[in-house]
DRENZA-215292 format. One record per residue: chain; x, y, z negated of N, C-alpha, C in turn; residue number from 0. Coordinates in steps of 0.001 Angstrom, whole numbers. Atoms other than C-alpha are relative to their C-alpha. Layout:
REM residues N
  unit    neast   nnorth      nup   caeast  canorth     caup    ceast   cnorth      cup  pos
     A        X        Y        Z        X        Y        Z        X        Y        Z  NUM
...
//
This chain:
REM residues 82
  unit    neast   nnorth      nup   caeast  canorth     caup    ceast   cnorth      cup  pos
     A      -92     -665    -1276   202976    38217   -44026     1043     -674      888    0
     A    -1051      667     -764   206135    36388   -43002     -504    -1304      621    1
     A      502     1256     -550   204284    33084   -42553     -939      253     1170    2
     A      867     -343    -1121   201698    34756   -40291      830      336     1228    3
     A     -903     -346    -1102   204483    36215   -38171      676    -1257      559    4
     A     -639     1243     -425   206213    32818   -38077     -982     -880      759    5
     A     1010      807     -673   202966    31061   -37090     -274      522     1401    6
     A      303     -581    -1308   202326    33467   -34244     1165     -146      967    7
     A    -1154      -47     -898   205856    33516   -32849      689    -1336      250    8
     A     -712     1270     -171   206954    29873   -33198     -959    -1130      336    9
     A      717     1249     -247   205869    26364   -32226    -1028      111     1126   10
     A      893      -94    -1155   204323    27207   -28851      167    -1266      832   11
     A      -13     1234     -774   203436    23914   -27166     -991      116     1155   12
     A      858      -18    -1191   201422    22968   -24081    -1443      350     -347   13
     A     1400     -253      354   198036    22987   -25838     -221     1456     -399   14
     A      133    -1412      370   198641    26453   -27253      -15      888     1229   15
     A      -26     -772    -1246   199534    27819   -23833    -1291     -215      788   16
     A     1244      291     -703   196489    26097   -22359    -1171      764     -619   17
     A     1055     -765      667   194156    27640   -24973      128     1490      283   18
     A     -215    -1406     -308   195733    31039   -24321     -467      318     1417   19
     A      408     -224    -1389   195192    30724   -20556    -1519      -93      150   20
     A     1461      148      -80   191600    29484   -20947     -682     1191     -654   21
     A      587    -1134      698   190802    32221   -23452       93     1284      805   22
     A     -175    -1207     -804   192231    34961   -21243     -904      -33     1227   23
     A      840      129    -1195   190425    33653   -18156    -1476      194     -346   24
     A     1406     -101      395   187067    33298   -19950     -330     1422     -451   25
     A      245    -1368      456   187408    36730   -21557      -74      968     1181   26
     A       63     -847    -1197   188130    38377   -18187    -1312     -227      740   27
     A     1270      297     -662   185130    36607   -16654    -1175      601     -767   28
     A     1074     -565      823   182952    37749   -19572     -126     1501      224   29
     A       35    -1438     -252   183916    41364   -18976     -557      275     1389   30
     A      452     -211    -1379   183266    41018   -15246    -1507     -208      149   31
     A     1430      279     -143   179755    39561   -15650     -823      580    -1149   32
     A      681     -646     1132   178890    41521   -18847     -779    -1007     -841   33
     A      635     1053      790   178155    38384   -20869      648      -49    -1376   34
     A     -535      -22     1369   178542    38634   -24644      357    -1390     -507   35
     A     -263     1359      488   178341    34891   -25344     1285     -556      623   36
     A    -1222      433     -663   181055    34127   -22802     1206      723     -595   37
     A    -1069     -758      646   183151    36875   -24386      347     -566    -1362   38
     A     -248      630     1292   182721    35217   -27774      860    -1255      166   39
     A     -782     1222     -216   184030    31908   -26403     1429      316      444   40
     A    -1347     -413     -397   186968    33652   -24728      819      477    -1179   41
     A     -699     -485     1190   187862    35426   -27958      319    -1150     -952   42
     A     -229     1165      856   187504    32128   -29841     1232     -785      467   43
     A    -1165      723     -518   190022    30397   -27543     1281      811     -191   44
     A    -1187     -826      245   192417    33336   -27813      408      -47    -1468   45
     A     -294       90     1427   192135    33246   -31601      671    -1331     -329   46
     A     -600     1310      240   192908    29512   -31574     1439      -39      478   47
     A    -1360       26     -543   195974    30044   -29407      953      814     -863   48
     A     -880     -876      768   197379    32903   -31471      288     -565    -1382   49
     A     -185      493     1367   196827    31284   -34867      377    -1479      -69   50
     A     -348     1426      -81   197622    27709   -33710     -944     -861     -833   51
     A     1010      801      670   194382    26282   -35080     -861     -690     1040   52
     A      940      688     -858   191843    23912   -33645    -1411      296     -437   53
     A     1409     -210      317   188106    23595   -34005     -323     -322    -1456   54
     A      286      442     1366   188388    22201   -37539      190     1082    -1046   55
     A     -206    -1058      980   189318    25478   -39220     1472      246     -234   56
     A    -1362     -411      283   192438    26821   -40800      907    -1213     -199   57
     A     -999     1081        0   195265    24362   -40096     -626    -1384      -52   58
     A      656     1300        1   192712    21554   -39820      475     -867     1154   59
     A     -426      735    -1184   193737    20540   -36331     1283      561      584   60
     A    -1233     -588     -491   196980    22439   -36017     1064    -1083      158   61
     A    -1112      917     -189   200081    20718   -34789      913      121    -1208   62
     A     -812     -112     1214   202086    19850   -37924     1442      383      326   63
     A    -1380     -419     -156   205455    21530   -38243      854     -900     -871   64
     A     -820      907      811   208109    19024   -39338      839      776    -1003   65
     A     -800     -623     1050   209826    19865   -42594     1459     -369      207   66
     A    -1426      228     -205   213594    20151   -42593      552    -1071     -922   67
     A     -476      987      965   214079    17974   -45691    -1055    -1084     -203   68
     A     1056     1003      119   211519    15284   -44923      556    -1423       -5   69
     A     -599     1330       -5   213953    12365   -45294     -444     -832    -1198   70
     A      447      735     1177   212592    11468   -48733    -1424     -481      214   71
     A     1359      539      -51   209549     9220   -48860     -498     -173    -1424   72
     A      585      132     1323   207194     9169   -51786     -691    -1349     -123   73
     A      667     1265      289   205913     5985   -53389    -1479      288     -235   74
     A     1436     -198      133   202145     5730   -53079     -578    -1103     -871   75
     A      645      975      860   200111     4036   -55777    -1450     -154      427   76
     A     1363      290     -379   196847     2339   -54887     -746     -598    -1185   77
     A      850      545     1065   194004     1554   -57230    -1208     -665      649   78
     A     1130      745     -574   191462    -1103   -56363    -1276      363     -735   79
     A     1308     -354      566   187863      -51   -56912     -993    -1093      347   80
     A      962     1084     -231   185246    -2755   -57341    -1403      502     -158   81
//
């Protein structure tokens, strides 16, 4: 529950604000013209803004949050496949 609260309340960037504005505008227009499909798209954009997700699904296209202790780098091993 704490991570959901943290996701909603932190890391608001330009794209999140833009999705929120587009979602609110489209949802208001959907109510005004009584269009269910337009309302679905408005709700979809609002959902993306609130949860900080993109079109790819849960955290698929979200803006990555930098870790506080990310100074360590891991050694990557590669295996050649023939």
